[in-house]
C-alpha positions in Angstrom: -16.2 -61.4 19.9 -14.8 -61.5 16.3 -12.5 -58.6 17.2 -11.2 -60.4 20.3 -10.4 -63.5 18.3 -8.8 -61.4 15.6 -6.7 -59.5 18.0 -5.6 -62.6 19.9 -4.7 -64.5 16.7 -2.8 -61.5 15.3 -0.8 -60.9 18.5 -0.1 -64.6 19.0 1.1 -65.1 15.4 3.4 -62.1 15.7 4.8 -63.6 18.9 5.4 -67.0 17.3 7.1 -65.3 14.3 9.4 -63.2 16.5 10.4 -66.4 18.4 11.3 -68.1 15.1 13.4 -65.1 14.1 15.1 -64.9 17.5 16.2 -68.6 17.3 19.8 -68.5 15.9 19.5 -70.1 12.5 23.2 -71.1 12.7 22.2 -73.5 15.5 19.7 -75.1 13.2 22.2 -77.8 12.3 21.4 -79.3 15.7 18.3 -81.5 15.3 16.6 -80.0 18.3 16.9 -76.4 16.9 15.7 -77.6 13.5 12.6 -79.0 15.2 12.0 -75.8 17.1 12.3 -73.6 14.0 10.1 -76.0 11.9 7.4 -76.1 14.7 7.4 -72.3 15.0 7.1 -71.9 11.2 4.2 -74.4 11.1 2.4 -72.6 13.9 2.9 -69.3 12.2 1.5 -70.6 8.9 -1.6 -72.1 10.7 -2.2 -68.8 12.6 -1.7 -66.8 9.4 -4.4 -68.9 7.7 -6.8 -68.4 10.7 -6.0 -64.7 10.6 -6.9 -64.6 6.9 -10.1 -66.4 7.5 -11.0 -64.0 10.3 -10.3 -61.0 8.0 -12.6 -62.5 5.3 -15.4 -63.1 7.8 -15.3 -59.4 8.8 
């Protein structure tokens, strides 16, 4: 079960990170794009924290 949670968290965090990279940062001047980038970064940080917690528990 721990491995399943760990794998899901890792894959999902990589996906969120890649989405944040794929968003063109030049378009971030538009408020909507800024919001998308900020949301993706926040989700990535939260998932990174949960990944670290999972690694410590193993």
